N, C-alpha and C positions, 0 to 999 in steps of 0.2 A: 764642522759647519756643513749644512746640507748642500749637496751639489744638485742644482736644478738642471732639468733637461735643456732649457733655453732661457737666456736673459735677453730681452728686447729693449733697445735704447731708442726712445722716441715713440710717442703715442698719437701721432697724426694718423691719417687714414691707413697708410701702409703698415706702420707699426702696430696699430690697433687690430687691423685685419690679420696680421701675422700672429698676434697673441690669441685672437679669437680662433683662427683655424688650428693652431697648435693645441689649444685647450680642448677643442672639439675632438681631437684625436687622442686625448688622454695624456698629453705631455704635461709635465710639471713646468710651468712657464711663469716668469715674472716680467712685467713691463714697467719701464721707468720713464718719467717725463719731468723735465725741470720746471714746468709751469703747471698751473691749476687746470682742471678739466674745462674745455670750452674756450681756452685762451685764443687770442688773436695775434700771436707772435710768429706764426708759421704760415703754412699753406693749406690747412685743412678746415679752417673756420668758414662760416658763411652758409647761406641757406641752400644754394643750388650749384650744380655743375653740369657740364655738357657730357653726353655720351654720344659717340658716333662710331660707325663701322668703317667709314671712309678714311683711308690712310694713304699717304704717298707711296709707301713701300710695303709690298706683300709680306715682308718679314714679320709685320705686326699682326697679321690676320689671325693666327692661331691664338695669340694672347687676347686679342679683342673678343674672339668667340668664347674663350674661357671666362673672360670678364662678364660677358652677357649672361652666360649660364650661372655665374656666381651671383649676379644681382637677382636673378630669378630665384635662386636658392635662398638668399638672404631675405627676399621679400616673402617667400613662403614661410620661412621661420618666424618672421615678424608678424605675419598676418595681413600685410598690406604691401603693395609694390613700392619699391624705391625709384624705379625707372618709369617715367611717363613718356611714351612715344609721341613725338611731335613732327618727325621728319626734319631734314636739314638740307641746306644748300651751301656749298663751299666754293667760293669764287676766286679765281686767279687771272691775272692778265694773260691773254692768249688762250691756248688750249689747256684745259685742266688735266691733271695727271692723277687725281685721287682715284682709288680703287678699294675694293673690299666689300664683302657682304653683297647686298643687292644694289649697291650704288652704281650710278651710270651718268655719263655726261648728258646734259640737257641743252637744247637750243635756247637762245635768249628768249624766243617767243614763248617757251614753255615755263619760264620763271614765274610769269604772272598767274599761270594756272596752278603751279605747285605752292607758291607762297605769295598771294595777291598783295600783301602789305610790303613786300621787300622790293627795294630798288637797287640795282647793281650798276656800277660805273660802265660807261661805254668801253668796248674793247676787252671785256672780261668774259671768260667762259666759266661754266659752273658744273659741278657734280651734284646730283640729287641723291641723298642717302635716306631712303624711307624709314630706316630703323633708328635714326638719330632721335635723341630725346633729352629730357631734363631729369637729372638725378636729385633726390632730396638729400643733400650732402650732410647737413647737420644731423638729420635723423639717422642717416646711415652710420655716421661716426658714433653716435650714441648707441646704436644697435650693436655695433662691433664690440664696444667696451662693455656693455651690459651682458652681451652673450659670452664674452670672455670670462667675466666674473661668475656668471651662472654655470660655466663649465669648469670652474675651479681655478682659474688663473688669479694671480695677484697683480694688482695695478697700483703703482706707487707714484703719485703726483708730487709736484713741488720738491723734487729731489734732484740734486745736481750731480752729474758724473764727473769725477775728478781724474779718472784714468782707468786703463784696463791692461791686463797682462795675459799672455798665454804661457802657462806654466809647464816648462820642461827644464826646470831650473828656476831661476828667479829673474831672468832678464826681461826688460820692458819689450812691448810689442815693437816689431821692426828689428830686434836684435837677437831674440831667442832662437834656438835651433828649431828647424822645421819639425813639426810633430805630425801625428797621424790623427785622423778623425776619430779613431776609437779611443785614444789614450790621452789626448790633450785636455787640460782643464783651464778654463778662462776665469780670471778673477776680476771683478769690477769694483772699483773703489768709488764711493759716493760720499756726500757730506753727512750721511747717516751711518756709514760703516762699509762692510764688504759683503759681496755675494759671489758665489762660485757656481759655475755651470759647465755643462758639456759643450754648449754652443752659445755664441754671442751673435745677436742680430743687430746690426747697426742701421737704424731707420730714422736717423736724426734730422732729416731734411736739411735746412740751412746750416745746421751745426755739424754735419758730417765732416767738413774740412777740419774741424777742431778735434773730432773723434778719430780721424785718420789724417794726421798732419802731414805725412809724407806724400799725400795725394792732393793737398789743398789747391795746387795750381790747376787742377783739372776742373774745379768747380767755380762758378760765379753766381753770386746771389743778387737778384734784382728786386727792387721795390716796384710793385704793379698796382695800378688803380683800376677799380671797376665802378660802374654807375648803374643803379637799379631804379627804374621808373615806378611811379605809383601803380597800384593794381586797379583792376576794374575797367580795362581798356580793350574792347573787342578787336581793335586794330592790331594789338600786340599778342593776341591769343591764337593758338592753333585752331583751324587750319590756315588762318590768314597769315600767320607768321610762325615759322619754325626756328630751329637752331640755324645759325649761319656764321660764316667767316668771309672776310674780304681781305686779300693780301695787298695792302697799300704800301707805298714807298716808306712811310713812317713806321710801319710795323703791321703785324697781322691783327686786324680788328675781329673780335669774336663776339657773337651775340646769342642770347637765349630768349625765347619767347616767355610771355607770362604763363606760368604753370606752377602747380603744386603750392598755390597760395602766395607765390612770390612774383613780383613784377618783372617785366622784361629787363634783361641785364646786358650790358655791353662793357667790353674792356679792350685794351690795346696791349698786345703781347710784346711790350718794350718798356724799359724803365731804367732808372739809374742803378748802378751797383750799390749795394747796401750792406752794412755791417750788421749781422743779426743780433749782435750784443746790444745794439741800440734799438729801443722800441721803434716800431715802424711809424714814420711820420704820417699824420692824418692827411687826407687829400686836401689840396688847396681849392679855393673857389674856381680858379682858372682851370685846374685839372678836371674838376667836376663838369664845368660848362663845356669844355672841349669834348668830353665823352658824350654828354647830353646832346651836343650838336651832331656828333657822328650818328647817334641813335635816331635823331630826327631826319638826318640825311638818308639813312638806309631804310627807315620805316616812317615815311612821311605821314603826318597826322597824329603821331603819338605825342602825348603830353608828358613833358619831363619836369615841369614845375612841381616841386615838392618831393622830387626823387632824392636818393641818398647815394653818396660815394663812399667807398671803403678801400683800404689798402691792405696788401698782403705781400708775401715773399715768394718768388720763384727761385729754385736752385737749379741752375742751368749747367748742362754739359756741352762741349763743343759740337757734338753730333746730335744733340737734342734727344738722345736715347737715355733710358734709365741705366742704373748700375745695379745688377741683380745677379748674385752668385757668391761663391766662396772667394775670399780674399787670397790672392796668389801667395803660396807659402804658408797660409794659415787656414787649413780646412775647417778649423773650429769656428771661424769668423765668417758670417754671411752678411753681405752688404745688400741693402734694399733701399736705394736712395735716388735722389735727383729726378723729381717728377718732370722737370723741364717744361712746366706749364701745361702738361696734358696727362698727368698721372692719376688724378682722383678716380677717373672712370675705370681704372684697372684695379681698384682696391681689393675686391674679392680674389681676383686672379693673382695679385702679388702675395696676398696672404696664403693662398693655396700653394704657390711656388715656394715660399719660405718654409712652409710646413713640410713639403716634399723634400727640400734640401736638408732640413734638420733630420728627417727620417731616413736619409740616405737614398732617396729615389732619384734616379738619373733623369735629368731634364735637358736633353740636348737641344730642345727648341729654344732655350734661353741663351744660346751661344752668342747671339747678336747683342746681348746686354752684359757680356762678360766683364767683370771688374778688372781683368788683366789690362784692358786698354787704358784705364785711368792710371795704373801704375807705370805703364810705358810712357804715357804723356806727361806725367808729373815731373 
């Protein structure tokens, strides 16, 4: 049986980016997803996502910069940009703490000059991020998958993973003797047969707790609803409106302006815990109207009649950080998981990081995302 350089489980944006970046470097890589291309069972479907440089913690700054360069590179490869700069305002009660890139705190009086359509609650401070923007998410995911195929990768959809082992003997993962990165072999069992590889990349999003059952207690999957307004509204277009977020008691409200052919979008970064084995329930009329009302509140004058709501899944960690790196005691297994609601923007950077780790490149900058913390917490 052929031993691949890498087997990637999950073909959302992070798994697809990993396959793409690995194939670009000449690795023999196979990507597997249990659903059909373009499915809506995870966290990577939909037309648009937000990009921002403003982050609460400077630990993220380097990865944000790598992501920005990655989107520029992907856009150059595709022939058209994926990132459309719009600027952004990020508001919190009291003094804001966001930093990174060219972001800076702005006085309340400046908000009207930066984003005339946006209205913030009294008592809130804001940070302006001039480099924030809207990503063409569906197009980017398609680009990564097409690029991976063009570079020689194999993508296998509608294939379910039944289990995996690290072979230093025949013990199941979690029980086998620790191996070395040079000599271990991973075997993946699916409903179509078996594959063998030097490295396994687990990028299964909401299904990571099932692929890593010993760490399941570290993850929580939420059902999240967003609402998108009709297009063709100047009040919702840059420069009148950019990306924004408002930290309310009920959760973080996030918004995107009308851009890249998609209407202004709003969502609430809170939702019920959800079993990913159950198809995501469609939004209710009450949920759609609540979000539409928030959009009208923060962007007065916008029309929401005829808008559409959609549901997706967030895979959350307690510290809202991703899990990225080699599994403790299993150097053959790399985890790239748990977007925690803000992961799509990092797609190219996550793919690049996975390719580096498979190639044996040291990445000390990723220490704050170390998988060891999920093993300790589980």
